[in-house]
MIMARNU-545790 format. One record per residue (C-alpha): x, y, z; residue in three letters. Coordinates in steps of 0.2 Angstrom, whole numbers, plus 5000, padded with zeros to 4 digits. Layout:
BEGIN
XYZALA ...
# end
This chain:
BEGIN
500050005000UNK 501450125004UNK 502250114986UNK 500550144979UNK 500250294991UNK 501950374986UNK 501550354967UNK 499850434970UNK 500750574979UNK 501950614965UNK 500550604952UNK 499450724963UNK 500850844965UNK 501250844946UNK 499350864943UNK 499351014954UNK 500851084945UNK 500051084928UNK 498451154935UNK 499451294943UNK 500251324926UNK 498551334917UNK 497851444931UNK 499351564931UNK 499151594913UNK 497351644915UNK 497751764930UNK 499151844920UNK 498251874904UNK 496451894907UNK 496352074910UNK 497452114894UNK 496451994884UNK 494752074889UNK 495452244885UNK 496452214869UNK 495352074861UNK 493652124867UNK 493952314871UNK 493052304887UNK 493052464897UNK 493152474916UNK 491252454919UNK 491052304908UNK 492652234916UNK 491652254933UNK 490152164926UNK 491152014919UNK 491551974938UNK 489751924940UNK 489751774928UNK 491551744933UNK 491151724951UNK 489451644949UNK 490051464948UNK 490951494965UNK 489251544972UNK 488351394965UNK 489751274969UNK 488951194984UNK 487551134973UNK 488651084959UNK 489850994970UNK 488450914979UNK 487650844963UNK 489350784957UNK 489850704973UNK 488350584971UNK 489150514955UNK 491050554956UNK 492450534968UNK 493450694972UNK 494850634960UNK 493650614946UNK 492850784950UNK 494650854948UNK 494850774931UNK 493150844925UNK 493651014932UNK 495251014921UNK 494250964906UNK 493151114908UNK 494651224911UNK 495351164894UNK 493751184885UNK 493551364892UNK 495351404887UNK 495151334869UNK 493451434868UNK 494251594873UNK 495751574862UNK 494851514846UNK 492951524848UNK 492451684856UNK 492251824843UNK 490651894852UNK 490351954869UNK 489051814871UNK 490251684867UNK 491551764879UNK 490451754894UNK 489951574890UNK 491751514889UNK 492251624905UNK 490851534914UNK 491451364908UNK 493251404913UNK 492751474930UNK 491651324934UNK 493151214931UNK 494251324942UNK 492951324956UNK 492651134956UNK 494551104958UNK 494651224973UNK 493251124981UNK 494150954979UNK 496050994979UNK 496051014998UNK 495150855002UNK 496250754990UNK 497850834999UNK 497050785016UNK 496850605010UNK 498650595005UNK 499250665023UNK 499750565038UNK 498950605055UNK 499550775062UNK 500550825046UNK 499050895036UNK 499651065036UNK 501351005029UNK 500550905015UNK 499351045010UNK 500851165010UNK 501751054998UNK 500351054986UNK 500251244988UNK 502151244984UNK 501851134968UNK 500451254962UNK 501551404964UNK 502951314955UNK 501651284941UNK 501151464941UNK 502951524939UNK 503251404924UNK 501651454916UNK 501851644919UNK 503651624914UNK 503251544897UNK 501951674893UNK 503151814898UNK 504451754886UNK 503251724872UNK 502451894874UNK 504151974873UNK 504651874858UNK 503051854848UNK 501951984855UNK 500151954863UNK 499651794854UNK 498151754866UNK 497651604855UNK 499351524858UNK 499351574876UNK 497651484879UNK 498151334869UNK 499651314881UNK 498451334896UNK 497251204888UNK 498651074885UNK 499251104903UNK 497451084910UNK 497250924900UNK 498850844907UNK 498250884924UNK 496650804920UNK 497450644914UNK 498550634930UNK 497050664942UNK 496050534932UNK 497450404936UNK 497450434955UNK 496950294966UNK 496650394982UNK 494850384989UNK 494450224978UNK 493250114988UNK 492950245002UNK 491150295007UNK 490450434996UNK 490450605002UNK 488750685007UNK 487850804996UNK 487550955006UNK 488150985024UNK 487651135035UNK 487951105053UNK 487951215068UNK 489551135074UNK 490451205058UNK 489751385060UNK 491551455065UNK 492151375049UNK 490851465039UNK 491251625047UNK 493051615043UNK 492551575025UNK 491551735025UNK 493051835032UNK 494151755018UNK 492951805005UNK 493151985011UNK 495051985012UNK 495151904995UNK 494052034987UNK 494952184995UNK 496552114989UNK 496052064971UNK 494952214968UNK 495652354978UNK 497452314983UNK 498152314965UNK 496952454961UNK 497852574973UNK 499452534965UNK 498752554947UNK 497552694949UNK 498252804962UNK 500152774960UNK 500152724941UNK 501152564943UNK 501352474926UNK 500652304922UNK 502452234920UNK 502852294938UNK 501252204945UNK 501752044935UNK 503552054943UNK 502852074961UNK 501651924957UNK 503151824951UNK 504251874967UNK 502751824978UNK 502551654969UNK 504351624970UNK 504451654988UNK 502851554990UNK 503751394983UNK 504951404998UNK 503751475011UNK 502151375008UNK 502751215014UNK 503551305029UNK 501951395033UNK 501151215032UNK 502351155045UNK 501951315056UNK 500151265055UNK 500451095062UNK 501651165075UNK 500751315082UNK 498951255078UNK 497551345068UNK 496951465081UNK 498651555083UNK 499051555064UNK 497351615058UNK 497251755072UNK 499051805067UNK 498451815049UNK 497051935054UNK 498252055063UNK 499552055048UNK 498052085037UNK 497552235048UNK 499352295045UNK 499252275026UNK 497552375026UNK 498352515036UNK 499852515024UNK 498652535009UNK 497752675018UNK 499052775025UNK 500752745016UNK 500552915007UNK 500453005024UNK 501852905033UNK 503152885020UNK 503953005008UNK 504652984990UNK 505052804985UNK 504652745002UNK 502752754998UNK 502952634984UNK 504052514992UNK 502952505007UNK 501452464995UNK 502452334986UNK 502952255002UNK 501052255007UNK 500552174991UNK 501852034991UNK 501551995009UNK 499651985005UNK 499951854991UNK 501051755003UNK 499751755017UNK 498451675006UNK 499451515009UNK 498751515026UNK 497051475020UNK 497551295021UNK 497351315040UNK 495451325037UNK 495551155029UNK 496551075042UNK 495451145056UNK 493951075047UNK 494750905046UNK 495050905065UNK 493250955070UNK 492350855056UNK 491050725063UNK 491450615048UNK 492750625034UNK 491250625022UNK 490750795028UNK 492350875022UNK 492150905004UNK 490350965005UNK 490751085020UNK 492251155010UNK 491051184995UNK 489851275007UNK 491251375013UNK 491651424995UNK 489851474992UNK 489851585008UNK 491551665003UNK 490851704985UNK 489151774992UNK 490251905000UNK 491451914986UNK 490051954974UNK 489252084984UNK 490652174992UNK 491552254977UNK 489952354974UNK 489852424991UNK 491752454992UNK 491752544975UNK 490352654981UNK 491352704997UNK 492952724987UNK 491952854975UNK 491052944989UNK 492252955003UNK 493952914996UNK 494952754994UNK 495652765012UNK 493952725019UNK 493852555010UNK 495452505019UNK 494952575036UNK 493352475034UNK 494352315029UNK 495552345043UNK 494052355056UNK 493452185048UNK 495152105050UNK 495252165068UNK 493552085072UNK 494151935062UNK 495551915075UNK 494351895089UNK 493351765079UNK 494851665076UNK 495351665094UNK 493751565097UNK 494451415087UNK 494551255097UNK 495251095090UNK 495150925099UNK 496850875108UNK 497850745098UNK 497750575107UNK 
# end
């Protein structure tokens, strides 16, 4: 059984690497693709987020339905197939805005299904007490894939110019490779099926932490970069470089942060994360007042990179859930429910934050976000995990 398990682990890590490459290519090119190929303005770009985030909001129903038929590994393979289909569609079959939305939804559906099952697959490949470490290794593999994917696109863009159909063909090929590897995994074969939908009072802290994560993700994705670009005029290549630096640090730091979760426990790590996030929010809000000259930008760059690295700590939510779950079959559907809650927040928050930004100035968005992080600190202090035997 042990040789089987190590073979499964290698396969799963390579699958994660290829999925990371496909995902990285999308992240790096989507904004330029929408602007250059489809000539979308800022307002239309904002609206595209709705269909793009919708699969995340619906994921508990989608994953619930799929779990009755498939194992997690088969769901991951299906997700990669959808990602590949979305990529080919965007590259070659999306002349109209209608087609664009259809293929973005297909790609996004694949993206969100994989997020629901990637944690549980990693947990099944972990030995007792080493869950954080194992999920950290998967995070590191995904970062490495992102670096390779983004690196290839960077070189191609420099040498051949913006050939989006070529970029998306590479993303599709990478996703298909990941799909083949996921389909070949033995992990979870012969285990009891996961349940469809789980909503238990016992998991309410997990749901609350998921909502907090939805807030932090949106503030970072929508507004952190926006401060750099809109207020300080930072170029796209500089943002790509910061992302690259953060991803490279992530390859080293993610496995380490996983070990830290196993060592210090989820409560300490998640509470510290909220305090660091408070610091990041205050930096975004007040860097202009506190620092002078180049110091302002360097403080913001630091906050941006630190924010990306701290995303690695979200595996602490998954390890926490594993420790308090009544039954292993609860884990995947509860994570799906968490993703749905996270997206319910992520779909509504940008509208409110955008209004605050326009009406009162960008600093208030981050002061509000800082207040939420401070409240989140007290929420995370309530985490209790059973003692290990």
